[in-house]
N, C-alpha and C positions, 0 to 999 in steps of 0.2 A: 504493500500499499505506500510506503513512501517511497518507491521510486515511480509509483502510476500518478494514483489518486492523489496524492499531498506532495506530490514532487517539487511544486514551486515553493510550496510552504516550508518543505524539509531544507531545500535550497540555502533558504533566508536564515532559517533558526535550528540545525540539525540535532541541536544537544536538547532540545524538547522532545523528539521522538526515541522512547526505548520501550524495550517490551519488558511488562510486567505481567505477574501468573497473577490469575484471580484467588488465588488458594484453594480454591476446592478441590476436595481430593477423586480421584475416579471412583474410591467405595462409594464414599457420601452421595455422588452424582449417580451411582447406581441406585443406591436405596432408595432415592426419591424419585429418581425418573422411572424405576420400575419395580414398583412394590413387590408385585407376585412374583417377578425372577429372584427378588433379596429373599421372599420368604422361600422358597423352594433351594436358595442355596443355605437360609438356615436350618432348615430340617434335613438337609444332606452334609453339611460339613462343620454346621454351630455358625453361631453368631461372633467369632474372633475375626472371621474376613473382615468386619465391620471397621475394627479398630487395630488390627495388626497386619502390615503388607507381608510378611514373611511366612511361608508357607509352614504349617507344622510338621 
């Protein structure tokens, strides 16, 4: 986007563009976006997948 949509602005103020993550973990996103799949995971592998990214 910096090289296409905002190219003119970015050439004037290059330091104003930087990538920032929004802080939403894929596990939290999955739990909120697909509760049915989250329930299947809870029943089959337990609820630790929600807080622990490392496999057991």
